[in-house]
N, CA, C, O and the ligand as a Tripos MOL2 file, in Angstrom:
@<TRIPOS>MOLECULE
protein
  305   303    77     0     0
PROTEIN
NO_CHARGES

@<TRIPOS>ATOM
      1 N          19.2940  -13.9980   12.1100 N.3       1 MET1
      2 CA         19.0220  -12.5650   12.1640 C.3       1 MET1
      3 C          18.5880  -12.1640   13.5660 C.2       1 MET1
      4 O          17.5250  -12.5860   14.0220 O.2       1 MET1
      5 N          19.3590  -11.3880   14.2340 N.am      2 GLY2
      6 CA         19.0490  -11.0220   15.6070 C.3       2 GLY2
      7 C          17.9120  -10.0210   15.6810 C.2       2 GLY2
      8 O          17.7770   -9.1370   14.8350 O.2       2 GLY2
      9 N          17.1200  -10.1780   16.6880 N.am      3 ASN3
     10 CA         16.0260   -9.2470   16.8870 C.3       3 ASN3
     11 C          16.4910   -8.1440   17.8320 C.2       3 ASN3
     12 O          16.1900   -8.1610   19.0260 O.2       3 ASN3
     13 N          17.2190   -7.2030   17.2860 N.am      4 SER4
     14 CA         17.8190   -6.1740   18.1200 C.3       4 SER4
     15 C          16.9870   -4.9100   18.0430 C.2       4 SER4
     16 O          17.1140   -4.1140   17.1130 O.2       4 SER4
     17 N          16.1360   -4.7430   19.0360 N.am      5 ASN5
     18 CA         15.3190   -3.5430   19.0410 C.3       5 ASN5
     19 C          16.1250   -2.3600   19.5370 C.2       5 ASN5
     20 O          16.8580   -2.4490   20.5220 O.2       5 ASN5
     21 N          15.9750   -1.2630   18.8410 N.am      6 ARG6
     22 CA         16.6800   -0.0320   19.1810 C.3       6 ARG6
     23 C          16.0570    0.6070   20.4230 C.2       6 ARG6
     24 O          14.9100    0.3440   20.7840 O.2       6 ARG6
     25 N          16.8480    1.4410   21.0460 N.am      7 ILE7
     26 CA         16.3250    2.2880   22.1160 C.3       7 ILE7
     27 C          16.0480    3.6610   21.5160 C.2       7 ILE7
     28 O          16.8990    4.2410   20.8420 O.2       7 ILE7
     29 N          14.8690    4.1630   21.7650 N.am      8 CYS8
     30 CA         14.4780    5.4580   21.2080 C.3       8 CYS8
     31 C          15.3880    6.5580   21.7510 C.2       8 CYS8
     32 O          15.6320    6.6410   22.9550 O.2       8 CYS8
     33 N          15.8860    7.3970   20.8450 N.am      9 ILE9
     34 CA         16.7460    8.4980   21.2930 C.3       9 ILE9
     35 C          15.9390    9.6170   21.9140 C.2       9 ILE9
     36 O          16.4960   10.4950   22.5730 O.2       9 ILE9
     37 N          14.6520    9.5950   21.7140 N.am     10 ASN10
     38 CA         13.8140   10.6720   22.2290 C.3      10 ASN10
     39 C          13.3250   10.3900   23.6520 C.2      10 ASN10
     40 O          13.4060   11.2570   24.5230 O.2      10 ASN10
     41 N          12.8180    9.1730   23.8860 N.am     11 CYS11
     42 CA         12.2120    8.8880   25.1870 C.3      11 CYS11
     43 C          12.8940    7.7250   25.9150 C.2      11 CYS11
     44 O          12.5900    7.4730   27.0810 O.2      11 CYS11
     45 N          13.7980    7.0210   25.2550 N.am     12 GLY12
     46 CA         14.5580    5.9870   25.9310 C.3      12 GLY12
     47 C          13.8820    4.6360   26.0420 C.2      12 GLY12
     48 O          14.4170    3.7220   26.6690 O.2      12 GLY12
     49 N          12.7030    4.4990   25.4350 N.am     13 ARG13
     50 CA         12.0190    3.2080   25.4830 C.3      13 ARG13
     51 C          12.4760    2.3250   24.3290 C.2      13 ARG13
     52 O          13.0770    2.7880   23.3600 O.2      13 ARG13
     53 N          12.1720    1.0450   24.4680 N.am     14 LYS14
     54 CA         12.4800    0.1170   23.3820 C.3      14 LYS14
     55 C          11.5240    0.3330   22.2250 C.2      14 LYS14
     56 O          10.3250    0.5310   22.4220 O.2      14 LYS14
     57 N          12.0550    0.2930   21.0350 N.am     15 MET15
     58 CA         11.2260    0.4940   19.8670 C.3      15 MET15
     59 C          10.6850   -0.8380   19.3820 C.2      15 MET15
     60 O          11.2320   -1.8990   19.6850 O.2      15 MET15
     61 N           9.6080   -0.7640   18.6280 N.am     16 LYS16
     62 CA          8.9890   -1.9830   18.1090 C.3      16 LYS16
     63 C           9.2920   -2.1270   16.6330 C.2      16 LYS16
     64 O           9.2270   -1.1670   15.8650 O.2      16 LYS16
     65 N           9.6250   -3.3440   16.2580 N.am     17 GLN17
     66 CA          9.9700   -3.5830   14.8680 C.3      17 GLN17
     67 C           8.7260   -3.8260   14.0350 C.2      17 GLN17
     68 O           7.8860   -4.6600   14.3730 O.2      17 GLN17
     69 N           8.6200   -3.0810   12.9380 N.am     18 GLN18
     70 CA          7.5310   -3.3410   11.9980 C.3      18 GLN18
     71 C           8.0020   -4.2830   10.9040 C.2      18 GLN18
     72 O           7.3840   -5.3140   10.6380 O.2      18 GLN18
     73 N           9.0980   -3.9130   10.2830 N.am     19 PHE19
     74 CA          9.7510   -4.7860    9.3180 C.3      19 PHE19
     75 C          11.2030   -4.9070    9.7460 C.2      19 PHE19
     76 O          11.6540   -4.1940   10.6410 O.2      19 PHE19
     77 N          11.9220   -5.7970    9.1160 N.am     20 ILE20
     78 CA         13.3620   -5.8580    9.3660 C.3      20 ILE20
     79 C          13.9870   -4.5700    8.8340 C.2      20 ILE20
     80 O          13.8340   -4.2290    7.6610 O.2      20 ILE20
     81 N          14.6890   -3.8650    9.7080 N.am     21 GLY21
     82 CA         15.2930   -2.6040    9.3030 C.3      21 GLY21
     83 C          14.4010   -1.4010    9.4970 C.2      21 GLY21
     84 O          14.7320   -0.2990    9.0610 O.2      21 GLY21
     85 N          13.2660   -1.6050   10.1530 N.am     22 LEU22
     86 CA         12.3590   -0.4810   10.3920 C.3      22 LEU22
     87 C          11.6840   -0.6540   11.7460 C.2      22 LEU22
     88 O          10.9940   -1.6450   11.9850 O.2      22 LEU22
     89 N          11.8920    0.3260   12.6350 N.am     23 GLN23
     90 CA         11.3150    0.2410   13.9680 C.3      23 GLN23
     91 C          10.6280    1.5430   14.3320 C.2      23 GLN23
     92 O          10.9830    2.6140   13.8380 O.2      23 GLN23
     93 N           9.6370    1.4320   15.2040 N.am     24 HIS24
     94 CA          8.8510    2.5920   15.5960 C.3      24 HIS24
     95 C           8.7850    2.6990   17.1070 C.2      24 HIS24
     96 O           8.8630    1.7000   17.8220 O.2      24 HIS24
     97 N           8.6400    3.9320   17.5830 N.am     25 CYS25
     98 CA          8.3930    4.1680   19.0000 C.3      25 CYS25
     99 C           7.0520    4.8830   19.1450 C.2      25 CYS25
    100 O           6.6120    5.6110   18.2560 O.2      25 CYS25
    101 N           6.4220    4.6540   20.2880 N.am     26 ASN26
    102 CA          5.1230    5.2920   20.5360 C.3      26 ASN26
    103 C           5.1880    6.8070   20.5280 C.2      26 ASN26
    104 O           4.1880    7.4640   20.2410 O.2      26 ASN26
    105 N           6.3350    7.3690   20.8350 N.am     27 CYS27
    106 CA          6.4330    8.8200   20.9580 C.3      27 CYS27
    107 C           6.5060    9.5120   19.6040 C.2      27 CYS27
    108 O           6.4600   10.7400   19.5340 O.2      27 CYS27
    109 N           6.6200    8.7430   18.5350 N.am     28 GLY28
    110 CA          6.6240    9.3780   17.2190 C.3      28 GLY28
    111 C           7.9420    9.3010   16.4790 C.2      28 GLY28
    112 O           8.0570    9.7540   15.3400 O.2      28 GLY28
    113 N           8.9460    8.7180   17.1440 N.am     29 MET29
    114 CA         10.2190    8.5310   16.4600 C.3      29 MET29
    115 C          10.2170    7.1800   15.7510 C.2      29 MET29
    116 O           9.5660    6.2290   16.1840 O.2      29 MET29
    117 N          10.9470    7.1240   14.6760 N.am     30 SER30
    118 CA         11.1440    5.8560   13.9810 C.3      30 SER30
    119 C          12.6160    5.7200   13.6400 C.2      30 SER30
    120 O          13.3820    6.6830   13.6740 O.2      30 SER30
    121 N          12.9760    4.5120   13.3180 N.am     31 TRP31
    122 CA         14.3610    4.2400   12.9390 C.3      31 TRP31
    123 C          14.3620    3.3510   11.7180 C.2      31 TRP31
    124 O          13.6510    2.3480   11.6580 O.2      31 TRP31
    125 N          15.1650    3.7290   10.7520 N.am     32 LYS32
    126 CA         15.3000    2.9310    9.5480 C.3      32 LYS32
    127 C          16.7810    2.7020    9.3250 C.2      32 LYS32
    128 O          17.6140    3.5840    9.5390 O.2      32 LYS32
    129 N          17.0850    1.4780    8.8840 N.am     33 LYS33
    130 CA         18.4720    1.0440    8.8190 C.3      33 LYS33
    131 C          19.3880    2.0120    8.0680 C.2      33 LYS33
    132 O          20.4910    2.3140    8.5240 O.2      33 LYS33
    133 N          18.9230    2.4930    6.9210 N.am     34 ASP34
    134 CA         19.8320    3.2960    6.1000 C.3      34 ASP34
    135 C          19.8130    4.7810    6.4480 C.2      34 ASP34
    136 O          20.7280    5.5060    6.0580 O.2      34 ASP34
    137 N          18.8030    5.2520    7.1650 N.am     35 ILE35
    138 CA         18.7790    6.6830    7.4650 C.3      35 ILE35
    139 C          18.8740    6.9820    8.9520 C.2      35 ILE35
    140 O          19.1270    8.1260    9.3310 O.2      35 ILE35
    141 N          18.6780    5.9820    9.8010 N.am     36 GLY36
    142 CA         18.7710    6.2380   11.2340 C.3      36 GLY36
    143 C          17.4540    6.7610   11.7950 C.2      36 GLY36
    144 O          16.3800    6.4770   11.2640 O.2      36 GLY36
    145 N          17.5550    7.5300   12.8780 N.am     37 PHE37
    146 CA         16.3470    8.0110   13.5420 C.3      37 PHE37
    147 C          15.7220    9.1740   12.7810 C.2      37 PHE37
    148 O          16.4160   10.0090   12.2020 O.2      37 PHE37
    149 N          14.4230    9.2020   12.7990 N.am     38 PHE38
    150 CA         13.7020   10.3340   12.2000 C.3      38 PHE38
    151 C          12.3460   10.4390   12.8610 C.2      38 PHE38
    152 O          11.8660    9.4970   13.4920 O.2      38 PHE38
    153 N          11.7420   11.5910   12.7080 N.am     39 GLN39
    154 CA         10.4230   11.8440   13.2740 C.3      39 GLN39
    155 C           9.3620   11.4380   12.2630 C.2      39 GLN39
    156 O           9.3980   11.8440   11.1010 O.2      39 GLN39
    157 N           8.4180   10.6290   12.7280 N.am     40 ARG40
    158 CA          7.3390   10.2390   11.8190 C.3      40 ARG40
    159 C           6.4060   11.4170   11.5810 C.2      40 ARG40
    160 O           6.1390   12.2080   12.4860 O.2      40 ARG40
    161 N           5.9230   11.5190   10.3730 N.am     41 THR41
    162 CA          4.8910   12.5020   10.0640 C.3      41 THR41
    163 C           3.6770   11.7580    9.5340 C.2      41 THR41
    164 O           3.8080   10.6530    9.0070 O.2      41 THR41
    165 N           2.5000   12.3510    9.6690 N.am     42 PRO42
    166 CA          1.2670   11.6340    9.3200 C.3      42 PRO42
    167 C           1.1810   11.2240    7.8580 C.2      42 PRO42
    168 O           0.4030   10.3360    7.5100 O.2      42 PRO42
    169 N           1.9650   11.8530    7.0040 N.am     43 ASP43
    170 CA          1.8470   11.4960    5.5890 C.3      43 ASP43
    171 C           2.8060   10.3840    5.1840 C.2      43 ASP43
    172 O           2.8910   10.0300    4.0080 O.2      43 ASP43
    173 N           3.5200    9.8400    6.1480 N.am     44 MET44
    174 CA          4.4350    8.7460    5.8160 C.3      44 MET44
    175 C           3.6910    7.4130    5.7640 C.2      44 MET44
    176 O           2.8820    7.0930    6.6350 O.2      44 MET44
    177 N           3.9850    6.6630    4.7350 N.am     45 VAL45
    178 CA          3.4180    5.3260    4.5970 C.3      45 VAL45
    179 C           4.5800    4.3540    4.4930 C.2      45 VAL45
    180 O           5.4850    4.5360    3.6790 O.2      45 VAL45
    181 N           4.5460    3.3190    5.3230 N.am     46 PHE46
    182 CA          5.6400    2.3570    5.3300 C.3      46 PHE46
    183 C           5.2270    1.1080    4.5650 C.2      46 PHE46
    184 O           4.1250    0.5880    4.7380 O.2      46 PHE46
    185 N           6.1160    0.6490    3.7340 N.am     47 ALA47
    186 CA          5.8030   -0.5040    2.9070 C.3      47 ALA47
    187 C           7.0600   -1.3320    2.7000 C.2      47 ALA47
    188 O           8.1740   -0.8910    2.9810 O.2      47 ALA47
    189 N           6.8530   -2.5240    2.2080 N.am     48 LEU48
    190 CA          7.9900   -3.3600    1.8370 C.3      48 LEU48
    191 C           8.1080   -3.3830    0.3220 C.2      48 LEU48
    192 O           7.1180   -3.4870   -0.4020 O.2      48 LEU48
    193 N           9.3450   -3.2810   -0.1300 N.am     49 GLN49
    194 CA          9.5870   -3.2960   -1.5640 C.3      49 GLN49
    195 C          10.5910   -4.3830   -1.8940 C.2      49 GLN49
    196 O          11.5780   -4.5740   -1.1830 O.2      49 GLN49
    197 N          10.3310   -5.0800   -2.9660 N.am     50 ARG50
    198 CA         11.2670   -6.1110   -3.4070 C.3      50 ARG50
    199 C          12.4660   -5.4690   -4.0860 C.2      50 ARG50
    200 O          12.3190   -4.6780   -5.0190 O.2      50 ARG50
    201 N          13.6430   -5.8150   -3.6120 N.am     51 VAL51
    202 CA         14.8680   -5.2940   -4.2050 C.3      51 VAL51
    203 C          15.7620   -6.4780   -4.5220 C.2      51 VAL51
    204 O          15.9830   -7.3460   -3.6780 O.2      51 VAL51
    205 N          16.2700   -6.5070   -5.7330 N.am     52 THR52
    206 CA         17.1630   -7.5960   -6.1210 C.3      52 THR52
    207 C          18.5900   -7.2420   -5.7280 C.2      52 THR52
    208 O          19.1500   -6.2480   -6.1920 O.2      52 THR52
    209 N          19.1670   -8.0710   -4.8660 N.am     53 VAL53
    210 CA         20.5420   -7.8650   -4.4270 C.3      53 VAL53
    211 C          21.3360   -9.0800   -4.8780 C.2      53 VAL53
    212 O          21.1820  -10.1660   -4.3180 O.2      53 VAL53
    213 N          22.1820   -8.9050   -5.8840 N.am     54 GLY54
    214 CA         22.8760  -10.0490   -6.4470 C.3      54 GLY54
    215 C          21.8570  -10.9800   -7.0920 C.2      54 GLY54
    216 O          21.1260  -10.5880   -8.0020 O.2      54 GLY54
    217 N          21.8210  -12.2140   -6.6070 N.am     55 LYS55
    218 CA         20.8440  -13.1590   -7.1510 C.3      55 LYS55
    219 C          19.6720  -13.3480   -6.2180 C.2      55 LYS55
    220 O          18.7760  -14.1490   -6.4860 O.2      55 LYS55
    221 N          19.6780  -12.6100   -5.1190 N.am     56 LYS56
    222 CA         18.6060  -12.7750   -4.1430 C.3      56 LYS56
    223 C          17.6230  -11.6190   -4.2470 C.2      56 LYS56
    224 O          17.9840  -10.4960   -4.6000 O.2      56 LYS56
    225 N          16.3970  -11.9220   -3.9360 N.am     57 VAL57
    226 CA         15.3940  -10.8720   -3.8460 C.3      57 VAL57
    227 C          15.1310  -10.6040   -2.3740 C.2      57 VAL57
    228 O          14.7360  -11.5010   -1.6300 O.2      57 VAL57
    229 N          15.3530   -9.3710   -1.9640 N.am     58 LYS58
    230 CA         15.1350   -9.0120   -0.5710 C.3      58 LYS58
    231 C          13.9320   -8.0930   -0.4670 C.2      58 LYS58
    232 O          13.5790   -7.3730   -1.4020 O.2      58 LYS58
    233 N          13.3160   -8.1450    0.7060 N.am     59 LEU59
    234 CA         12.2520   -7.1940    0.9820 C.3      59 LEU59
    235 C          12.8310   -6.1050    1.8730 C.2      59 LEU59
    236 O          13.2540   -6.3700    2.9990 O.2      59 LEU59
    237 N          12.8460   -4.9000    1.3700 N.am     60 LEU60
    238 CA         13.3850   -3.7880    2.1330 C.3      60 LEU60
    239 C          12.2830   -2.7840    2.4370 C.2      60 LEU60
    240 O          11.4230   -2.5160    1.5980 O.2      60 LEU60
    241 N          12.3200   -2.2300    3.6520 N.am     61 PRO61
    242 CA         11.3150   -1.2250    3.9760 C.3      61 PRO61
    243 C          11.5610    0.0710    3.2170 C.2      61 PRO61
    244 O          12.7030    0.5050    3.0690 O.2      61 PRO61
    245 N          10.5110    0.6720    2.7500 N.am     62 VAL62
    246 CA         10.6090    1.9610    2.0680 C.3      62 VAL62
    247 C           9.5900    2.9090    2.6940 C.2      62 VAL62
    248 O           8.5720    2.4840    3.2390 O.2      62 VAL62
    249 N           9.8860    4.1820    2.6020 N.am     63 ILE63
    250 CA          8.9580    5.2050    3.0900 C.3      63 ILE63
    251 C           8.3470    5.8910    1.8810 C.2      63 ILE63
    252 O           9.0480    6.4040    1.0090 O.2      63 ILE63
    253 N           7.0330    5.8870    1.8540 N.am     64 ARG64
    254 CA          6.3470    6.6100    0.7890 C.3      64 ARG64
    255 C           5.5710    7.7560    1.4050 C.2      64 ARG64
    256 O           5.1970    7.7240    2.5780 O.2      64 ARG64
    257 N           5.3460    8.7440    0.6060 N.am     65 ARG65
    258 CA          4.5230    9.8770    1.0410 C.3      65 ARG65
    259 C           3.1210    9.7040    0.4840 C.2      65 ARG65
    260 O           2.9290    9.3510   -0.6800 O.2      65 ARG65
    261 N           2.1640    9.9580    1.3290 N.am     66 LYS66
    262 CA          0.7880    9.9440    0.8280 C.3      66 LYS66
    263 C           0.6370   11.0550   -0.1940 C.2      66 LYS66
    264 O           1.0750   12.1860    0.0200 O.2      66 LYS66
    265 N           0.0230   10.7170   -1.2830 N.am     67 GLN67
    266 CA         -0.2320   11.7330   -2.2950 C.3      67 GLN67
    267 C          -1.4060   12.5840   -1.8260 C.2      67 GLN67
    268 O          -2.4720   12.0700   -1.4880 O.2      67 GLN67
    269 N          -1.1890   13.8820   -1.8130 N.am     68 SER68
    270 CA         -2.3160   14.7310   -1.4620 C.3      68 SER68
    271 C          -3.0850   15.0820   -2.7320 C.2      68 SER68
    272 O          -2.5650   15.7240   -3.6440 O.2      68 SER68
    273 N          -4.3050   14.6500   -2.7560 N.am     69 THR69
    274 CA         -5.1430   14.9200   -3.9130 C.3      69 THR69
    275 C          -6.2160   15.9120   -3.4960 C.2      69 THR69
    276 O          -6.3580   16.2230   -2.3130 O.2      69 THR69
    277 N          -6.9610   16.4000   -4.4560 N.am     70 CYS70
    278 CA         -8.0250   17.3390   -4.1170 C.3      70 CYS70
    279 C          -9.2060   16.5880   -3.5000 C.2      70 CYS70
    280 O         -10.0540   17.1850   -2.8360 O.2      70 CYS70
    281 N          -9.2490   15.2780   -3.7250 N.am     71 ASN71
    282 CA        -10.2990   14.4610   -3.1290 C.3      71 ASN71
    283 C          -9.6890   13.3880   -2.2430 C.2      71 ASN71
    284 O          -9.5820   12.2350   -2.6590 O.2      71 ASN71
    285 N          -9.2900   13.7420   -1.0400 N.am     72 PRO72
    286 CA         -8.6480   12.7360   -0.1810 C.3      72 PRO72
    287 C          -9.5990   11.5860    0.1350 C.2      72 PRO72
    288 O         -10.7560   11.7940    0.5000 O.2      72 PRO72
    289 N          -9.0910   10.3920   -0.0110 N.am     73 VAL73
    290 CA         -9.9040    9.2220    0.2610 C.3      73 VAL73
    291 C          -9.4800    8.6440    1.6120 C.2      73 VAL73
    292 O          -8.3020    8.3770    1.8480 O.2      73 VAL73
    293 N         -10.4220    8.4660    2.4520 N.am     74 ASP74
    294 CA        -10.1360    7.8820    3.7540 C.3      74 ASP74
    295 C         -10.2260    6.3750    3.6400 C.2      74 ASP74
    296 O         -11.3170    5.8070    3.5940 O.2      74 ASP74
    297 N          -9.0740    5.7350    3.5960 N.am     75 ASP75
    298 CA         -9.1080    4.2890    3.3560 C.3      75 ASP75
    299 C          -8.8290    3.4840    4.6150 C.2      75 ASP75
    300 O          -8.2940    2.3770    4.5410 O.2      75 ASP75
    301 N          -9.1810    4.0190    5.7430 N.am     76 GLU76
    302 CA         -9.0540    3.2270    6.9630 C.3      76 GLU76
    303 C         -10.2900    2.4010    7.0880 C.2      76 GLU76
    304 O         -10.4300    1.6380    8.0440 O.2      76 GLU76
    305 ZN         10.2870    7.2310   21.9250 Zn       77 ZN77
@<TRIPOS>BOND
     1     1     2 1
     2     2     3 1
     3     3     4 2
     4     3     5 am
     5     5     6 1
     6     6     7 1
     7     7     8 2
     8     7     9 am
     9     9    10 1
    10    10    11 1
    11    11    12 2
    12    11    13 am
    13    13    14 1
    14    14    15 1
    15    15    16 2
    16    15    17 am
    17    17    18 1
    18    18    19 1
    19    19    20 2
    20    19    21 am
    21    21    22 1
    22    22    23 1
    23    23    24 2
    24    23    25 am
    25    25    26 1
    26    26    27 1
    27    27    28 2
    28    27    29 am
    29    29    30 1
    30    30    31 1
    31    31    32 2
    32    31    33 am
    33    33    34 1
    34    34    35 1
    35    35    36 2
    36    35    37 am
    37    37    38 1
    38    38    39 1
    39    39    40 2
    40    39    41 am
    41    41    42 1
    42    42    43 1
    43    43    44 2
    44    43    45 am
    45    45    46 1
    46    46    47 1
    47    47    48 2
    48    47    49 am
    49    49    50 1
    50    50    51 1
    51    51    52 2
    52    51    53 am
    53    53    54 1
    54    54    55 1
    55    55    56 2
    56    55    57 am
    57    57    58 1
    58    58    59 1
    59    59    60 2
    60    59    61 am
    61    61    62 1
    62    62    63 1
    63    63    64 2
    64    63    65 am
    65    65    66 1
    66    66    67 1
    67    67    68 2
    68    67    69 am
    69    69    70 1
    70    70    71 1
    71    71    72 2
    72    71    73 am
    73    73    74 1
    74    74    75 1
    75    75    76 2
    76    75    77 am
    77    77    78 1
    78    78    79 1
    79    79    80 2
    80    79    81 am
    81    81    82 1
    82    82    83 1
    83    83    84 2
    84    83    85 am
    85    85    86 1
    86    86    87 1
    87    87    88 2
    88    87    89 am
    89    89    90 1
    90    90    91 1
    91    91    92 2
    92    91    93 am
    93    93    94 1
    94    94    95 1
    95    95    96 2
    96    95    97 am
    97    97    98 1
    98    98    99 1
    99    99   100 2
   100    99   101 am
   101   101   102 1
   102   102   103 1
   103   103   104 2
   104   103   105 am
   105   105   106 1
   106   106   107 1
   107   107   108 2
   108   107   109 am
   109   109   110 1
   110   110   111 1
   111   111   112 2
   112   111   113 am
   113   113   114 1
   114   114   115 1
   115   115   116 2
   116   115   117 am
   117   117   118 1
   118   118   119 1
   119   119   120 2
   120   119   121 am
   121   121   122 1
   122   122   123 1
   123   123   124 2
   124   123   125 am
   125   125   126 1
   126   126   127 1
   127   127   128 2
   128   127   129 am
   129   129   130 1
   130   130   131 1
   131   131   132 2
   132   131   133 am
   133   133   134 1
   134   134   135 1
   135   135   136 2
   136   135   137 am
   137   137   138 1
   138   138   139 1
   139   139   140 2
   140   139   141 am
   141   141   142 1
   142   142   143 1
   143   143   144 2
   144   143   145 am
   145   145   146 1
   146   146   147 1
   147   147   148 2
   148   147   149 am
   149   149   150 1
   150   150   151 1
   151   151   152 2
   152   151   153 am
   153   153   154 1
   154   154   155 1
   155   155   156 2
   156   155   157 am
   157   157   158 1
   158   158   159 1
   159   159   160 2
   160   159   161 am
   161   161   162 1
   162   162   163 1
   163   163   164 2
   164   163   165 am
   165   165   166 1
   166   166   167 1
   167   167   168 2
   168   167   169 am
   169   169   170 1
   170   170   171 1
   171   171   172 2
   172   171   173 am
   173   173   174 1
   174   174   175 1
   175   175   176 2
   176   175   177 am
   177   177   178 1
   178   178   179 1
   179   179   180 2
   180   179   181 am
   181   181   182 1
   182   182   183 1
   183   183   184 2
   184   183   185 am
   185   185   186 1
   186   186   187 1
   187   187   188 2
   188   187   189 am
   189   189   190 1
   190   190   191 1
   191   191   192 2
   192   191   193 am
   193   193   194 1
   194   194   195 1
   195   195   196 2
   196   195   197 am
   197   197   198 1
   198   198   199 1
   199   199   200 2
   200   199   201 am
   201   201   202 1
   202   202   203 1
   203   203   204 2
   204   203   205 am
   205   205   206 1
   206   206   207 1
   207   207   208 2
   208   207   209 am
   209   209   210 1
   210   210   211 1
   211   211   212 2
   212   211   213 am
   213   213   214 1
   214   214   215 1
   215   215   216 2
   216   215   217 am
   217   217   218 1
   218   218   219 1
   219   219   220 2
   220   219   221 am
   221   221   222 1
   222   222   223 1
   223   223   224 2
   224   223   225 am
   225   225   226 1
   226   226   227 1
   227   227   228 2
   228   227   229 am
   229   229   230 1
   230   230   231 1
   231   231   232 2
   232   231   233 am
   233   233   234 1
   234   234   235 1
   235   235   236 2
   236   235   237 am
   237   237   238 1
   238   238   239 1
   239   239   240 2
   240   239   241 am
   241   241   242 1
   242   242   243 1
   243   243   244 2
   244   243   245 am
   245   245   246 1
   246   246   247 1
   247   247   248 2
   248   247   249 am
   249   249   250 1
   250   250   251 1
   251   251   252 2
   252   251   253 am
   253   253   254 1
   254   254   255 1
   255   255   256 2
   256   255   257 am
   257   257   258 1
   258   258   259 1
   259   259   260 2
   260   259   261 am
   261   261   262 1
   262   262   263 1
   263   263   264 2
   264   263   265 am
   265   265   266 1
   266   266   267 1
   267   267   268 2
   268   267   269 am
   269   269   270 1
   270   270   271 1
   271   271   272 2
   272   271   273 am
   273   273   274 1
   274   274   275 1
   275   275   276 2
   276   275   277 am
   277   277   278 1
   278   278   279 1
   279   279   280 2
   280   279   281 am
   281   281   282 1
   282   282   283 1
   283   283   284 2
   284   283   285 am
   285   285   286 1
   286   286   287 1
   287   287   288 2
   288   287   289 am
   289   289   290 1
   290   290   291 1
   291   291   292 2
   292   291   293 am
   293   293   294 1
   294   294   295 1
   295   295   296 2
   296   295   297 am
   297   297   298 1
   298   298   299 1
   299   299   300 2
   300   299   301 am
   301   301   302 1
   302   302   303 1
   303   303   304 2
@<TRIPOS>SUBSTRUCTURE
     1 MET1         2 RESIDUE 1 A MET
     2 GLY2         6 RESIDUE 1 A GLY
     3 ASN3        10 RESIDUE 1 A ASN
     4 SER4        14 RESIDUE 1 A SER
     5 ASN5        18 RESIDUE 1 A ASN
     6 ARG6        22 RESIDUE 1 A ARG
     7 ILE7        26 RESIDUE 1 A ILE
     8 CYS8        30 RESIDUE 1 A CYS
     9 ILE9        34 RESIDUE 1 A ILE
    10 ASN10       38 RESIDUE 1 A ASN
    11 CYS11       42 RESIDUE 1 A CYS
    12 GLY12       46 RESIDUE 1 A GLY
    13 ARG13       50 RESIDUE 1 A ARG
    14 LYS14       54 RESIDUE 1 A LYS
    15 MET15       58 RESIDUE 1 A MET
    16 LYS16       62 RESIDUE 1 A LYS
    17 GLN17       66 RESIDUE 1 A GLN
    18 GLN18       70 RESIDUE 1 A GLN
    19 PHE19       74 RESIDUE 1 A PHE
    20 ILE20       78 RESIDUE 1 A ILE
    21 GLY21       82 RESIDUE 1 A GLY
    22 LEU22       86 RESIDUE 1 A LEU
    23 GLN23       90 RESIDUE 1 A GLN
    24 HIS24       94 RESIDUE 1 A HIS
    25 CYS25       98 RESIDUE 1 A CYS
    26 ASN26      102 RESIDUE 1 A ASN
    27 CYS27      106 RESIDUE 1 A CYS
    28 GLY28      110 RESIDUE 1 A GLY
    29 MET29      114 RESIDUE 1 A MET
    30 SER30      118 RESIDUE 1 A SER
    31 TRP31      122 RESIDUE 1 A TRP
    32 LYS32      126 RESIDUE 1 A LYS
    33 LYS33      130 RESIDUE 1 A LYS
    34 ASP34      134 RESIDUE 1 A ASP
    35 ILE35      138 RESIDUE 1 A ILE
    36 GLY36      142 RESIDUE 1 A GLY
    37 PHE37      146 RESIDUE 1 A PHE
    38 PHE38      150 RESIDUE 1 A PHE
    39 GLN39      154 RESIDUE 1 A GLN
    40 ARG40      158 RESIDUE 1 A ARG
    41 THR41      162 RESIDUE 1 A THR
    42 PRO42      166 RESIDUE 1 A PRO
    43 ASP43      170 RESIDUE 1 A ASP
    44 MET44      174 RESIDUE 1 A MET
    45 VAL45      178 RESIDUE 1 A VAL
    46 PHE46      182 RESIDUE 1 A PHE
    47 ALA47      186 RESIDUE 1 A ALA
    48 LEU48      190 RESIDUE 1 A LEU
    49 GLN49      194 RESIDUE 1 A GLN
    50 ARG50      198 RESIDUE 1 A ARG
    51 VAL51      202 RESIDUE 1 A VAL
    52 THR52      206 RESIDUE 1 A THR
    53 VAL53      210 RESIDUE 1 A VAL
    54 GLY54      214 RESIDUE 1 A GLY
    55 LYS55      218 RESIDUE 1 A LYS
    56 LYS56      222 RESIDUE 1 A LYS
    57 VAL57      226 RESIDUE 1 A VAL
    58 LYS58      230 RESIDUE 1 A LYS
    59 LEU59      234 RESIDUE 1 A LEU
    60 LEU60      238 RESIDUE 1 A LEU
    61 PRO61      242 RESIDUE 1 A PRO
    62 VAL62      246 RESIDUE 1 A VAL
    63 ILE63      250 RESIDUE 1 A ILE
    64 ARG64      254 RESIDUE 1 A ARG
    65 ARG65      258 RESIDUE 1 A ARG
    66 LYS66      262 RESIDUE 1 A LYS
    67 GLN67      266 RESIDUE 1 A GLN
    68 SER68      270 RESIDUE 1 A SER
    69 THR69      274 RESIDUE 1 A THR
    70 CYS70      278 RESIDUE 1 A CYS
    71 ASN71      282 RESIDUE 1 A ASN
    72 PRO72      286 RESIDUE 1 A PRO
    73 VAL73      290 RESIDUE 1 A VAL
    74 ASP74      294 RESIDUE 1 A ASP
    75 ASP75      298 RESIDUE 1 A ASP
    76 GLU76      302 RESIDUE 1 A GLU
    77 ZN77       305 GROUP 0 **** ****
């Protein structure tokens, strides 16, 4: 599996890989294999999800949205 870091379309710097198929740039752009470049927003949470492909189980990056509740919990 090649470690091919993308070049950010916004600022031209090399992006950093968080998971396979998911890369981030300091300027706020991210890249995901199936959707391409997108702008990160503060409510995005990146996680790995197990997906069964044929007989193999793969870990694929997924984007989740933080649930906004009436009592936001600061879990940092
Ligand atoms: Zn950038």
